[in-house]
N, C-alpha and C positions, 0 to 999 in steps of 0.2 A: 585603641588597638584591641582587636578581638583575638583571643587565644582559642584555638580549636583543640580540644582534649580527646585523646584516643586511649583506650585501654587494651592491654594485651589479652587476646582470647586464647584460651587453652582447649576449648572444645566448642562444637557447634551447639547453639541453642536447640532445645528439644523440638520447638515448633518448626524449625528449619528442616531438621532430619525427617520429621513426620510428613511435611509437605512434599519433599522430594522422594518419598518412598514410591509414589506412583509415577515417577518420571520414566518415560519409555526409553528403550534402547538396551543393548547388550554391552556391558562395560567390562573392560579388561583391567586387571590389577586393581589399583586404588583410584582409577580415573573418575568413578562416580563420586566418591568422597571429595576428590580434588575439585571437581566441577561445582559441587555444593559450596565449598569454601570460596571459590572464585566468584560465584554469583553473590554470596553473602557479603564478601568484602567490597565488591563493586557497589552494593546497596548502601553500606554504612560508612565507607571510608570518606572523610571530608576533604582530603587533599588530592594530590595528583594520583590518578588511578593507574600507575605503572605497576608492573609485576614486582619489581624490587621494592617499591614503596609499600605496597599492600602486605607483602610477606614480613614486614617488620612487626606486624601485629598478629601474626598467626603462630601456631605451635611450630617447634623446630622441624617437624617432619614435613610441613607444608612450605616448600621453598619455591623461589622463582623458577628454578629449573624444572620442578614438577608442573607448575602452571604452564611453562613453555612446552613441555612434552605433551601435555593434554591438548593444547591448542594446535599443535602440529600433527596430532594423530588424525589419520584420514578415515578410520573405520566407523566413527560415529557421525551422525547427521545433525548438524546444528539447526537446520531448518525444521526438523521434527521436534526438537526441544522448544524452539520458539513458538511453533504452532500449538504445542501442548500447553505451554504457559499462557498463551493468549486465549485459547479456548476455555481454560480453567478460570481465568480472570473474567471473561465475558459472562460466564455462568453465574458469577457471584454478584454482578451489578444489576440494578433494577432495569427491566426492559422498558422501551418507550410505549406509550399508550396507543400509538398508531401502528406499531409493528413494522416500521420502516427502518432498514439498516442500509447505510451508505458505505460502499467500498471505494476508497479514494486512492488513486495512484499518484505518487510523487517522487520525482528524481532529484538527486542532490549529489554533492561531492564533499569529501573531507580532505583538506590540504595536508600533504605530507612532504617531508624534506629528504627522506632517505631514497636515493636513486636506485638502490638495490631491491626495493620492494617489487615482487614479481607481478603484482596487479596494478601498480601505479602507472599513470598515463598523463600526458599533457594534452591540452586542447581548450576549446571554448565553445559555448553554446551557439554563438553567432558572431558576426563581425563587429557587433555593437557591445559584446561582453569582453571582459578582460581574460587573458590567458590564465590557466591554472595548472598546477601539477599536484596530483593526489589520486585518491580512490573515488571512483564514481559508483553509485549504488541507487537502487530503486526500492521504495517502500510501498507496502499495501497497508492502508489504515482503515479500520472499521470505526465508523462514527455514528452516533445517535445521541440526541439531546445534547448534553455538554461533554460527552465522553469521546475520546480519541485514543484508540487502542491499536498499536502496530501489530499486525497479525502475520506479517511476512516481510522478508527483505531478500534481495539478490545483489551480488556484486556484478557490476558491468565490467567484464574483462577487456583488456586491450584487444584491438582487432588482430594483432599479430598472434594472440593466444589461440591454441587449437580448440579450446572450448568456448570461444566467443559466441555470444548471442546478443542481439540488439535489445534495446530497452523495452520495446513493445512485446517481443517474444517472452522476455522474463516476466513482464506484467501479466500476460495471458497465462503463463505457467502458474503464477501465484493465485490468480483468480480461480483457475480450474481446480487447484488443490484445496481451496478454502471451503470449509463446511460451515454454513450459516447456523446460528443457534435456532433452537426449536421455536422461539417466539417470533422469528423474522418471517413476516408474510410477504414483504416486498424487499427486494435487494436492488439498490440502484448503484450501478458501477459508474464512476465519474472520473474525470481527469482533464488536464489542460490540453492545449493543441498538440502536445507531443504524443498523446494517446488517442487522438482522433483519427484512427485508421479503420479501414473497412474490415480488416482481419479482426480487430478488437470488437467491433460491432457484431460481426458474425458470431464470434465466440460467446457473447452475451445472449444473442438470440438462440443459439444452440443450447445454452444452459437453461434458458427459459422453457424450451420444449422438453428437455430431459427431466426437469424438476417438477414433480407433480404436487409438491407441498407448498410451493410459494411461486411468486412471480419475479421475473428478472427484467430490468430495463437499464438504459444507459443515458448519461448526459455528458457529452464530450464537447469541448471546444474544437472547432474545425477551421481549416484554412479558408480564406475568402475566395480561393480559386475553385472551390468545390461547386457542384451544381445540384439543384434540387431534382426530385423525381421527374418534373416536367421540363428539365433542361434550362432552368433559370439560374443564372450565376448568383452565388451568395453575395459577392461583392456589390452587385447592383442593389440588393436589398439593404445592405449595411450602410452604404454611402449615402442613402437618402434618409437615414435616421436623423432627427434633430440633434444639433450639438448645443443644447442649452444646459440646464441644470440636470444632475443625475436623477432627480425625482421625475422631471418631465420625460427624460429618456426612458425610465422604467415604465411610466404610464403609456408612452407610445409603443414600447415593446409589447405591453399587455394587449393593447388594441390590435397590434399586428398579429400576435399569436391567435387571438380570437377570430380575426378575419381569415387567417390562413387555415385554421383547423375547423371552423364551424360554418363558414360562409362560402369560401372559395372552392369551386369544383375542380378536381384534378383529373386530367385525362388518364393518367396511369392507374387511377382507382376506379375507372369506369364512370367518370364524371360524377363522382360522389365526393363528399367532404370527408376529411380524415375522422371527424367526430362520428359520422354515420358508420364508417367502417369499424371504428373502435367499439361502438355500441353493440354491433352484431358480429364481432370478430370471433374467430376460433382461437384457441390457446396456441401460443407460439408466434403470433404476429403482433407482438407488443409494439405500439408506436412510440418512438422516443423523440425527444426534443433535441435538436442540434443547435448549440449556441456557439 
């Protein structure tokens, strides 16, 4: 049996208060100090991280009621705090040698049982997935080397809610608000088939044109019903791939990309290969691979 020991804290450690001195926002009453306590207890508490349980180890003035009042206050912006903490963390980590930063979109859900939650909803991803009841959200993750840093999140509200936005609109909002670190020379925005929309691709291309310090590109999974620039169905290319070992499939994909980009002439490109256009392209027409 393993016993988890917790000690009663009477004041915040000096390094915690020093770190949160630069926290953005205009705070009312003691909300700034209460938020510092909430984040600190979330980080060190080994048990269930409920408000009642965490306040067992805080000073008498820091109660579950004060935590609840802070979380219900609408004047402060939680996304601003998350962005500030993420940017500060990224600045302390070693940058990659190639200067490439990946921004990855990922949607998920957290199961809930309380039927009175205003943002809880029921549904399923497809007819092949089980039904769920809970909170849906979308994450934006910055990745390089072995690091994975969440830099933004958005709740996906129920469709009946007046502030409802779909998952792709929230994804574009987070990417647009993200400021890459100074060491990033290439930013690759990626996601699964849920994010393979024309609006998302256009957003990345517009960001590439507007950003003079770095290049932007995208790698999205797309539906097989899409067509290439020369009106070829994607499903016709996919169904003819060999269904052998994964290694053989990767080799065949590599041969296909080389033939498609370096040898095959495209009518939409003036009967030039994508490699020729890329070599002499102007900024803002970054060719991206669709998988």
